N, C-alpha and C positions, 0 to 999 in steps of 0.2 A: 891332486886335491882331494881332501877327505870328504866323506859322504855328509850330507846335510840332515843329520838326524838329531840335532841338538835340541834338548828339551826346551820348550817355550818358544821355538822359532816356527812360525806357520809356513813361511815360504822364503825363498831367497830374495833379498831386497836390493839386488843389483843385477846387471846384465850377466848372462852366462858368457864365460870367456872360452873361446874355441881356438884350437890349433888346427890348421888344415895341412895334412900330410899327403902330398901328391897334388899337383896343381895343373893337371891336364883337363880333358874334356868334362869329366864329372864335376870337377871343382868349380867350373863356371856356374853351375846351378847350386851346389851345396853352399858355397860362400855367399852367394846372393841371397839364398833362402835364409841363411843364418842372420844376416843383417835385417831382412824383412820380417823376421820373427822376433826382432827385438834383442838379439844377442850380438856378439861382436867377435871378429877375428883378431887374435892377439899375436899370431905367428903363422907363417906359412913356409913349407919346405918342399923341395923337389930335387931331382938329380939331373935334370936337363939344363944344359948351359943356355939353351934358347929361352928358358923361363926364369932361371935364377937372375935376380937383379931387377925384375919387373915389379911394379906396384900391383897388388892384387886387383885393384880397380881396372887395370888394363886387361886382366884376364877375364873379369866379369863383364866388361863393357860398361863400366860406371865411372864416376869420378874417382880420382885417386883416394885411397884410404889411409895412406901413410904406413902401410905394412908392406915391406919388401920381401919377396920370395928369397929364402936363404938356401944354401946348399945343406946337405945332410951331414957334412963334416962336423964332428964334435956335437952331434945333435942332442945328446943327453944333457950336456951342459947348457945348451941354448934353450932347450925345452924347460929345464928346471927353473931358469930365470924368468920364464913367462908367467908362472903362477896360474896356469890354465885349469879350467874345470874338466874339459874333455877334448880329445883329439879325434878328428874325423880322418880316417885313412881310406883314400880312394886311389889305390894303385893296382895291385895284382889280384889274381883269382884263386891262388892256393895259399894255404897256411904257411908253407915253407917260405913263401915270398914276403909275408907280412909278419912272420914270427918275431923278427928283431925289433921292429917298431912297437909291436904289442908288448913285448917283454920290457922295453924301455918305459912305456907308459905304466905298466904294472909296477915296475921298480920305483918310479917317481910318484906313484899314487895318483896318476892322471887317468880318469875314465877314458875309454876309447870305444869307438864304434866304426866298423869297417864295412865297405861294400864288397870285400872279398867273399866270393860266393861260397867257398868252403866254410867260411867263418860262421855261417848261419847255424850250423850244427856240426862242429868238427869232432865231436866225441866219437863218431863212428868211422872216422878215417885217420885222424891224427891224435889219438888219445894221449900219448905221452907228452907231446908238445902242449896240448890244451891243458892237461893236468899241471904242467909246469907253470904256465901262465896263470892258471886258476890259483895255485898255491901262493905265488908272489903277489897277485892282486888282492887276495884275502889278507895277506900280511900287511899290505899297505892301504887297505880299506878303499879299494876302487873297483869298478866294474868294467869288464871287457866283453865285447860281443860283436856279432855281425848282423847286418840288416840290409834292407834294400827292397827291390821289387818282390823278391820271393817271400819276404816276411808277410806281405799281405796277399798277393795274388796266387801264390803257391802254398800259403800257410793259413793265415787267419780266415781268409775268405772261405776256404774249404772246410775248416773245422766249425765255423759258424753255420754253414749249410748242414753240417752233420748234426748240429743241435736241433734242426728241424726234421730230422730223419728218425723213424722208429727203429729200423734195422739196417745196418750197412754190411754188404757182402764184399764189395769191391770199390776201390777208388781209382779212377783212370784220369790222368791229366796229360795235357800237351801244351807246350808253350814255345813260341818261336820269337826270335829276335835277330836283328841285324848286327853282326859282329863289327861292322864299320863304326857303330856308335860308341864302342867301348875301348878302343885303343888296340895297339899292335899286339900286346901280350895275349889278350883274350882271343884275337883272331888267329894267332899262331897255335894257341892251345886247342882250337877247334879244327886244326888241320887245314885251314883255308889256304889255297894255293898249292897244296901238295898234289902230285899225281896219285892215282888210285893205288898204285904199287907202294908209293911212299906212305900213303895213308894207312894201308894195311900193316906196313912194317912199323911205323912210328906211333900210330894211334890205336887201331883196331886190335892188333895182336896182343896188346896188354890185357885185354879182357877175355881172350880165348884160352882160359886157364881153369883149373879145378877150383872148387870152393876152398880147399885146403891151401892151395897156392895163393889164392887171393887173400885169405886171412893172414898168411905169412907176410905178404907184402904190406898189408895194413899194419900188422904188428911192428914191422920195420919202418913204417911211414914212407914207403916207396910206392904206394898205390896212388893212382891218379883218378880221383873221383869226378864224375860228371856232376853238374849242379844238382840234379835230382837225387843223387846218392845221399847228400846231406839233407835235402828237403824231406825225403822219405823218413829219415831219422827224426827230424823235427816233428813231422806229422804224427809219427808213432808215439813220440814222447808226449805230445799235446793230447792225443786221444787215449793215452794209457795202454797202448798196444805193446806186446812183447815180440820182438823180431825173432823169427826162427831161421830165416835165410834171406839173403839179398844178393842179386846178380846185376850185372851191368853189361850192356852191349852197345858199341859205338858203330854207327853206320854212316858212310860218307854221303854227302849231298852233292849233286852235280847240276849243271845247267847246259842246255844245248848250244848256247852261244858264249862267246868270251864276255867276261865281266871285269870292268875296271875296279880296282880296290885302292882308294886313296889312302886308307889306313896302312895297308901292306906296301903300297907304292909299286904295285905290279898289276898286270892283267892276268886274271885267272882264266886259263884256257878252257875252251869248251870240253867237257868231259872230265876235267880235273875236279878235285874236291873244292867246293865253295865253302864248306864247313862240314858239320856233322849233326846227326841225330843220335842222342844218347838215351837209351831206354833202360830204366831201372825197375826191376820187379822185386817186390818185398812180400814175403809170406809171414804171417804172425800166428802166435798160439791161439788167438781169438778167432782165427779163420778168415779174417779180413785180408784181402790181397790189395796191394798198391802197385799199380802199373803206370809209371810216369815217364814222360818223354820231354826232353828239351831239344829244340832245333835251333842251332846257332850257325849262321852262314852269311856270306856276302849276298845281299839281296839283288835280284834282278829288278828292273824299274817297276814292274807290276806287283811285286811282293810287298807284304806288310806284316807287322807284328800281330800275333793272335794268341789268345789264352783261352783254352777250352778244357773244362773239367766236368766229369760225370761221377756222381755218387750213385752206385747201384744198390738196391735193396728195397725197402718199403718206406717211401716211394723212390723211384729213380728221379734224379734231378740233374740237369745239365745247365751249366752257366758258360756263356761265350762272351769274351771281350775282344772286339776287333779294333785294331789300330790303337792299342794303348800307347801313350807317350812314355815308353819304358824308361828312358833316361831320366826324364823329369819326375816320374813316379818313384823311381829308385831314390833320387836325391831328396825329394820331399819326405819320403818315408824315413830316411836317415835323420833328417833334421827334426822331424816331428817326434822321433824316438828319443831325442836327447833328454828330455825330462824323465822318461822312464828309466834310462840308463843311470842318471844321477840318483834316482830314488831306489834303484834295485839293490838286491843283496850283493855284497862284495864277492868278487871272484869272476871266473868265466861263466857268465850267466846268460844263457841263450834266450831269445826273445819269446819262446813259447811259455816261459816262466814269468813274463811281464804281462801287464794288462793289454787287452786288445787296443790297438793304436787308435788314437783320437785326433781329430782336427784341432790344431792349436790356433785359436782365434786371438788369444792374449799373448804377450811376450813370454818366451820360454821360461824365464825365471819364475813366473807366477805359478808354474806347475811343479816347481821343485820344492819338496817339503824340507 
């Protein structure tokens, strides 16, 4: 769908039409939020035979909506017929996993926003793929981007605090989340359920390399970035910083007792990896250092999400958010971002180039220019 920059049109005078791609845990919220923000779902797709054929109302826990989840077979033709404005992609965590659907959206001129964590700022990890999507999206006048929890709580929240700071010397951040809330792909990507030996071989060893070897992997798009790798790129772009070096280290998390994982369908044995901590350190020409950590694991009963960031300088400032509803916040961020995506410059346009996100009290179409 083309951008809405027609001379003489103040705003879109109809409901925003949305395609939902991926109808698992996250879509329960994204689809409901779409309806409650005055937009509508015009199509839904998934790969699971347990989901295909269901009315999306069954997934949301509402009345039937008359929209049946379809398979992704011949999806390009199916999506083309829907005449949608935007596609919400809530599937996997890496660009390699969402590349195909984002390319289809770009080819069809359908705007797209994804919860894929790497998609928040893929320029520093999958430059070639992102450039390809960017080129096709520009040719077809649509915008592709990633958003979610990190857009606000690891991004805009931090840069807004920076606006109240005279001098910044270091930014340190830590955020934890329960991999049980995000599906099997994410849990596996964090090494949950692996023995420590398996974790070292399959996860940690990938980062025990030289800077030159890491850059070679990035150039070949074989590097596996942790979430903060891309967030640090986003923050540096927003703050106008120039990166001189960036490193990543993944550390297994364990628990002293067995933990059941409904997402993985296994019991994670005591001493095995419940997930991982990924620490990303970025140095810049301006002398500001970013040290950020994300901890994703299968939680024990007493554990909960936490987001803590400190800006060091003049003055030091720390913000702590305990027990954020990470799933709901992710989905609300994505839906509230829809007008910004529709209004944005065509191409792969990351959200640090969009306005600071606002609460949408009116139907989404009333914010589309």
